C-alpha positions as protocol buffer text, in pm:
chain_id: "A"
residue {
  index: 1
  type: MET
  ca { x: 849 y: -1166 z: 485 }
}
residue {
  index: 2
  type: ALA
  ca { x: 714 y: -1489 z: 626 }
}
residue {
  index: 3
  type: GLY
  ca { x: 384 y: -1308 z: 688 }
}
residue {
  index: 4
  type: ILE
  ca { x: 322 y: -1270 z: 313 }
}
residue {
  index: 5
  type: SER
  ca { x: 146 y: -1566 z: 156 }
}
residue {
  index: 6
  type: ARG
  ca { x: 283 y: -1664 z: -184 }
}
residue {
  index: 7
  type: LYS
  ca { x: -81 y: -1689 z: -294 }
}
residue {
  index: 8
  type: CYS
  ca { x: -173 y: -1336 z: -182 }
}
residue {
  index: 9
  type: LYS
  ca { x: -429 y: -1179 z: -415 }
}
residue {
  index: 10
  type: GLY
  ca { x: -550 y: -898 z: -193 }
}
residue {
  index: 11
  type: ARG
  ca { x: -446 y: -540 z: -130 }
}
residue {
  index: 12
  type: ILE
  ca { x: -101 y: -486 z: 22 }
}
residue {
  index: 13
  type: LEU
  ca { x: 33 y: -165 z: 174 }
}
residue {
  index: 14
  type: GLU
  ca { x: 408 y: -136 z: 223 }
}
residue {
  index: 15
  type: VAL
  ca { x: 522 y: 148 z: 445 }
}
residue {
  index: 16
  type: PRO
  ca { x: 793 y: 263 z: 413 }
}
residue {
  index: 17
  type: VAL
  ca { x: 897 y: 116 z: 79 }
}
residue {
  index: 18
  type: GLY
  ca { x: 1252 y: 252 z: 90 }
}
residue {
  index: 19
  type: THR
  ca { x: 1435 y: 150 z: -225 }
}
residue {
  index: 20
  type: GLY
  ca { x: 1223 y: -162 z: -272 }
}
residue {
  index: 21
  type: VAL
  ca { x: 1532 y: -382 z: -287 }
}
residue {
  index: 22
  type: LEU
  ca { x: 1380 y: -644 z: -56 }
}
residue {
  index: 23
  type: THR
  ca { x: 1019 y: -636 z: -168 }
}
residue {
  index: 24
  type: MET
  ca { x: 1000 y: -579 z: -543 }
}
residue {
  index: 25
  type: PRO
  ca { x: 1123 y: -935 z: -611 }
}
residue {
  index: 26
  type: VAL
  ca { x: 848 y: -1062 z: -378 }
}
residue {
  index: 27
  type: TYR
  ca { x: 582 y: -858 z: -560 }
}
residue {
  index: 28
  type: GLN
  ca { x: 706 y: -1002 z: -888 }
}
residue {
  index: 29
  type: GLY
  ca { x: 585 y: -1338 z: -757 }
}
residue {
  index: 30
  type: LEU
  ca { x: 245 y: -1194 z: -657 }
}
residue {
  index: 31
  type: PRO
  ca { x: 98 y: -1079 z: -991 }
}
residue {
  index: 32
  type: SER
  ca { x: -261 y: -1089 z: -859 }
}
residue {
  index: 33
  type: ALA
  ca { x: -188 y: -871 z: -556 }
}
residue {
  index: 34
  type: ASP
  ca { x: -270 y: -499 z: -564 }
}
residue {
  index: 35
  type: VAL
  ca { x: 34 y: -335 z: -401 }
}
residue {
  index: 36
  type: THR
  ca { x: 60 y: 24 z: -278 }
}
residue {
  index: 37
  type: CYS
  ca { x: 403 y: 143 z: -166 }
}
residue {
  index: 38
  type: LEU
  ca { x: 421 y: 456 z: 49 }
}
residue {
  index: 39
  type: ASP
  ca { x: 726 y: 648 z: 167 }
}
residue {
  index: 40
  type: TYR
  ca { x: 788 y: 994 z: 308 }
}
residue {
  index: 41
  type: SER
  ca { x: 1114 y: 1027 z: 113 }
}
residue {
  index: 42
  type: ALA
  ca { x: 1082 y: 1127 z: -252 }
}
residue {
  index: 43
  type: ASP
  ca { x: 1435 y: 996 z: -315 }
}
residue {
  index: 44
  type: MET
  ca { x: 1357 y: 650 z: -179 }
}
residue {
  index: 45
  type: MET
  ca { x: 1033 y: 639 z: -376 }
}
residue {
  index: 46
  type: ALA
  ca { x: 1213 y: 730 z: -698 }
}
residue {
  index: 47
  type: ARG
  ca { x: 1456 y: 442 z: -646 }
}
residue {
  index: 48
  type: ALA
  ca { x: 1175 y: 196 z: -573 }
}
residue {
  index: 49
  type: LYS
  ca { x: 980 y: 315 z: -878 }
}
residue {
  index: 50
  type: ARG
  ca { x: 1283 y: 262 z: -1102 }
}
residue {
  index: 51
  type: ARG
  ca { x: 1334 y: -83 z: -960 }
}
residue {
  index: 52
  type: ALA
  ca { x: 968 y: -177 z: -1018 }
}
residue {
  index: 53
  type: LYS
  ca { x: 977 y: -39 z: -1372 }
}
residue {
  index: 54
  type: ASN
  ca { x: 1298 y: -228 z: -1452 }
}
residue {
  index: 55
  type: MET
  ca { x: 1134 y: -547 z: -1323 }
}
residue {
  index: 56
  type: GLY
  ca { x: 820 y: -490 z: -1531 }
}
residue {
  index: 57
  type: LEU
  ca { x: 588 y: -475 z: -1230 }
}
residue {
  index: 58
  type: SER
  ca { x: 240 y: -355 z: -1325 }
}
residue {
  index: 59
  type: ASN
  ca { x: 65 y: -441 z: -997 }
}
residue {
  index: 60
  type: VAL
  ca { x: 260 y: -190 z: -784 }
}
residue {
  index: 61
  type: ARG
  ca { x: 181 y: 180 z: -742 }
}
residue {
  index: 62
  type: PHE
  ca { x: 366 y: 443 z: -542 }
}
residue {
  index: 63
  type: LEU
  ca { x: 252 y: 727 z: -321 }
}
residue {
  index: 64
  type: GLN
  ca { x: 452 y: 978 z: -122 }
}
residue {
  index: 65
  type: GLY
  ca { x: 303 y: 1032 z: 222 }
}
residue {
  index: 66
  type: ASP
  ca { x: 319 y: 1015 z: 600 }
}
residue {
  index: 67
  type: VAL
  ca { x: 247 y: 687 z: 779 }
}
residue {
  index: 68
  type: GLY
  ca { x: 98 y: 894 z: 1061 }
}
residue {
  index: 69
  type: LYS
  ca { x: -168 y: 1031 z: 823 }
}
residue {
  index: 70
  type: LEU
  ca { x: -244 y: 756 z: 573 }
}
residue {
  index: 71
  type: PRO
  ca { x: -464 y: 875 z: 282 }
}
residue {
  index: 72
  type: PHE
  ca { x: -676 y: 558 z: 271 }
}
residue {
  index: 73
  type: ALA
  ca { x: -1022 y: 460 z: 391 }
}
residue {
  index: 74
  type: ASP
  ca { x: -1067 y: 240 z: 696 }
}
residue {
  index: 75
  type: ALA
  ca { x: -1019 y: -135 z: 633 }
}
residue {
  index: 76
  type: SER
  ca { x: -858 y: -79 z: 291 }
}
residue {
  index: 77
  type: PHE
  ca { x: -580 y: -340 z: 304 }
}
residue {
  index: 78
  type: ASP
  ca { x: -552 y: -714 z: 357 }
}
residue {
  index: 79
  type: LEU
  ca { x: -187 y: -690 z: 454 }
}
residue {
  index: 80
  type: VAL
  ca { x: 39 y: -411 z: 579 }
}
residue {
  index: 81
  type: LEU
  ca { x: 414 y: -465 z: 554 }
}
residue {
  index: 82
  type: SER
  ca { x: 668 y: -249 z: 736 }
}
residue {
  index: 83
  type: LEU
  ca { x: 1035 y: -339 z: 696 }
}
residue {
  index: 84
  type: ASN
  ca { x: 1296 y: -133 z: 879 }
}
residue {
  index: 85
  type: GLY
  ca { x: 1072 y: 169 z: 920 }
}
residue {
  index: 86
  type: PHE
  ca { x: 929 y: 211 z: 1267 }
}
residue {
  index: 87
  type: HIS
  ca { x: 1264 y: 309 z: 1417 }
}
residue {
  index: 88
  type: ALA
  ca { x: 1264 y: 611 z: 1183 }
}
residue {
  index: 89
  type: PHE
  ca { x: 902 y: 724 z: 1221 }
}
residue {
  index: 90
  type: PRO
  ca { x: 875 y: 1046 z: 1424 }
}
residue {
  index: 91
  type: ASP
  ca { x: 527 y: 968 z: 1564 }
}
residue {
  index: 92
  type: LYS
  ca { x: 522 y: 595 z: 1624 }
}
residue {
  index: 93
  type: ASP
  ca { x: 189 y: 600 z: 1810 }
}
residue {
  index: 94
  type: ALA
  ca { x: 19 y: 765 z: 1510 }
}
residue {
  index: 95
  type: ALA
  ca { x: 183 y: 511 z: 1277 }
}
residue {
  index: 96
  type: TYR
  ca { x: 49 y: 217 z: 1478 }
}
residue {
  index: 97
  type: ARG
  ca { x: -300 y: 373 z: 1493 }
}
residue {
  index: 98
  type: GLU
  ca { x: -308 y: 443 z: 1120 }
}
residue {
  index: 99
  type: ILE
  ca { x: -187 y: 96 z: 1024 }
}
residue {
  index: 100
  type: LEU
  ca { x: -451 y: -62 z: 1247 }
}
residue {
  index: 101
  type: ARG
  ca { x: -716 y: 168 z: 1097 }
}
residue {
  index: 102
  type: VAL
  ca { x: -643 y: 85 z: 731 }
}
residue {
  index: 103
  type: LEU
  ca { x: -607 y: -289 z: 794 }
}
residue {
  index: 104
  type: ARG
  ca { x: -927 y: -486 z: 735 }
}
residue {
  index: 105
  type: PRO
  ca { x: -1061 y: -719 z: 1007 }
}
residue {
  index: 106
  type: GLY
  ca { x: -864 y: -1044 z: 985 }
}
residue {
  index: 107
  type: GLY
  ca { x: -584 y: -864 z: 800 }
}
residue {
  index: 108
  type: ILE
  ca { x: -214 y: -918 z: 863 }
}
residue {
  index: 109
  type: PHE
  ca { x: 45 y: -667 z: 986 }
}
residue {
  index: 110
  type: THR
  ca { x: 399 y: -798 z: 945 }
}
residue {
  index: 111
  type: GLY
  ca { x: 753 y: -667 z: 934 }
}
residue {
  index: 112
  type: CYS
  ca { x: 1067 y: -595 z: 1129 }
}
residue {
  index: 113
  type: PHE
  ca { x: 1258 y: -306 z: 1281 }
}
residue {
  index: 114
  type: TYR
  ca { x: 1529 y: -210 z: 1528 }
}
residue {
  index: 115
  type: ILE
  ca { x: 1460 y: -251 z: 1900 }
}
residue {
  index: 116
  type: ILE
  ca { x: 1673 y: -117 z: 2183 }
}
residue {
  index: 117
  type: GLY
  ca { x: 1823 y: -322 z: 2464 }
}
residue {
  index: 118
  type: GLU
  ca { x: 1931 y: -637 z: 2279 }
}
residue {
  index: 119
  type: ASN
  ca { x: 2288 y: -544 z: 2182 }
}
residue {
  index: 120
  type: LYS
  ca { x: 2482 y: -270 z: 2361 }
}
residue {
  index: 121
  type: ARG
  ca { x: 2717 y: -213 z: 2067 }
}
residue {
  index: 122
  type: THR
  ca { x: 2429 y: -168 z: 1824 }
}
residue {
  index: 123
  type: ASP
  ca { x: 2246 y: 58 z: 2070 }
}
residue {
  index: 124
  type: TRP
  ca { x: 2557 y: 276 z: 2105 }
}
residue {
  index: 125
  type: PHE
  ca { x: 2594 y: 299 z: 1726 }
}
residue {
  index: 126
  type: ILE
  ca { x: 2227 y: 389 z: 1678 }
}
residue {
  index: 127
  type: ASN
  ca { x: 2227 y: 655 z: 1951 }
}
residue {
  index: 128
  type: HIS
  ca { x: 2563 y: 811 z: 1860 }
}
residue {
  index: 129
  type: ILE
  ca { x: 2558 y: 787 z: 1479 }
}
residue {
  index: 130
  type: TYR
  ca { x: 2209 y: 725 z: 1336 }
}
residue {
  index: 131
  type: VAL
  ca { x: 2003 y: 939 z: 1575 }
}
residue {
  index: 132
  type: PRO
  ca { x: 2222 y: 1252 z: 1538 }
}
residue {
  index: 133
  type: LYS
  ca { x: 2214 y: 1214 z: 1158 }
}
residue {
  index: 134
  type: GLY
  ca { x: 1834 y: 1186 z: 1168 }
}
residue {
  index: 135
  type: PHE
  ca { x: 1819 y: 832 z: 1028 }
}
residue {
  index: 136
  type: PHE
  ca { x: 1653 y: 690 z: 1342 }
}
residue {
  index: 137
  type: THR
  ca { x: 1409 y: 868 z: 1574 }
}
residue {
  index: 138
  type: PRO
  ca { x: 1365 y: 781 z: 1944 }
}
residue {
  index: 139
  type: PRO
  ca { x: 1187 y: 654 z: 2140 }
}
residue {
  index: 140
  type: PHE
  ca { x: 1256 y: 294 z: 2044 }
}
residue {
  index: 141
  type: GLU
  ca { x: 1065 y: -18 z: 2138 }
}
residue {
  index: 142
  type: THR
  ca { x: 1219 y: -294 z: 2349 }
}
residue {
  index: 143
  type: ALA
  ca { x: 1130 y: -656 z: 2281 }
}
residue {
  index: 144
  type: GLY
  ca { x: 896 y: -650 z: 2581 }
}
residue {
  index: 145
  type: SER
  ca { x: 727 y: -320 z: 2496 }
}
residue {
  index: 146
  type: LEU
  ca { x: 671 y: -431 z: 2136 }
}
residue {
  index: 147
  type: LYS
  ca { x: 513 y: -761 z: 2242 }
}
residue {
  index: 148
  type: LYS
  ca { x: 289 y: -578 z: 2489 }
}
residue {
  index: 149
  type: ARG
  ca { x: 187 y: -312 z: 2236 }
}
residue {
  index: 150
  type: LEU
  ca { x: 109 y: -555 z: 1952 }
}
residue {
  index: 151
  type: SER
  ca { x: -73 y: -799 z: 2183 }
}
residue {
  index: 152
  type: GLY
  ca { x: -291 y: -511 z: 2300 }
}
residue {
  index: 153
  type: MET
  ca { x: -379 y: -410 z: 1944 }
}
residue {
  index: 154
  type: PHE
  ca { x: -407 y: -739 z: 1759 }
}
residue {
  index: 155
  type: GLU
  ca { x: -586 y: -1070 z: 1809 }
}
residue {
  index: 156
  type: LYS
  ca { x: -293 y: -1295 z: 1725 }
}
residue {
  index: 157
  type: THR
  ca { x: 68 y: -1182 z: 1758 }
}
residue {
  index: 158
  type: SER
  ca { x: 405 y: -1347 z: 1700 }
}
residue {
  index: 159
  type: VAL
  ca { x: 724 y: -1156 z: 1781 }
}
residue {
  index: 160
  type: ARG
  ca { x: 1077 y: -1290 z: 1764 }
}
residue {
  index: 161
  type: THR
  ca { x: 1407 y: -1113 z: 1795 }
}
residue {
  index: 162
  type: VAL
  ca { x: 1728 y: -1158 z: 1603 }
}
residue {
  index: 163
  type: GLU
  ca { x: 1998 y: -951 z: 1770 }
}
residue {
  index: 164
  type: SER
  ca { x: 1862 y: -594 z: 1765 }
}
residue {
  index: 165
  type: MET
  ca { x: 1579 y: -662 z: 1520 }
}
residue {
  index: 166
  type: ALA
  ca { x: 1224 y: -760 z: 1607 }
}
residue {
  index: 167
  type: CYS
  ca { x: 1034 y: -959 z: 1344 }
}
residue {
  index: 168
  type: PHE
  ca { x: 658 y: -979 z: 1388 }
}
residue {
  index: 169
  type: THR
  ca { x: 335 y: -1100 z: 1234 }
}
residue {
  index: 170
  type: CYS
  ca { x: -6 y: -1001 z: 1373 }
}
residue {
  index: 171
  type: ARG
  ca { x: -369 y: -1056 z: 1277 }
}
residue {
  index: 172
  type: LYS
  ca { x: -632 y: -788 z: 1330 }
}
residue {
  index: 173
  type: ALA
  ca { x: -940 y: -911 z: 1516 }
}
residue {
  index: 174
  type: TRP
  ca { x: -1251 y: -992 z: 1314 }
}
């Protein structure tokens, strides 16, 4: 979450929101930000909504939807956050295109997700447990493919890996 300024006052899109366990406390510290949380799963959204309500968050709204078909105008958001989601998206190319489309020029895309090829044990677990259960959806990025993809889409890109996770922050060209 290093890509989120503590002084953020703009429009934030989080996709997927999941249960909101990691981000609702951050949004509590950003009362001037206008936050939209989107998730495909109604169950995850319900959990995140409850969490936001229990925390008294009034600057966060929720929308069920598909990251591959975002219901927003071009250049709608100052920041797009995606934590632990891309490895589950069925159409990753569409997700990248849509995120780039709704991000304003100069906007930030930041987050993290699973990448293949960094830890054989994790890769085995993902491919033999999570993929068959439908929690993760191939194909998966490698560290190299992610750096190449993001560098080709964004003006400024930082990618670092921690075991089987890639953490990134990118800026859309002006």
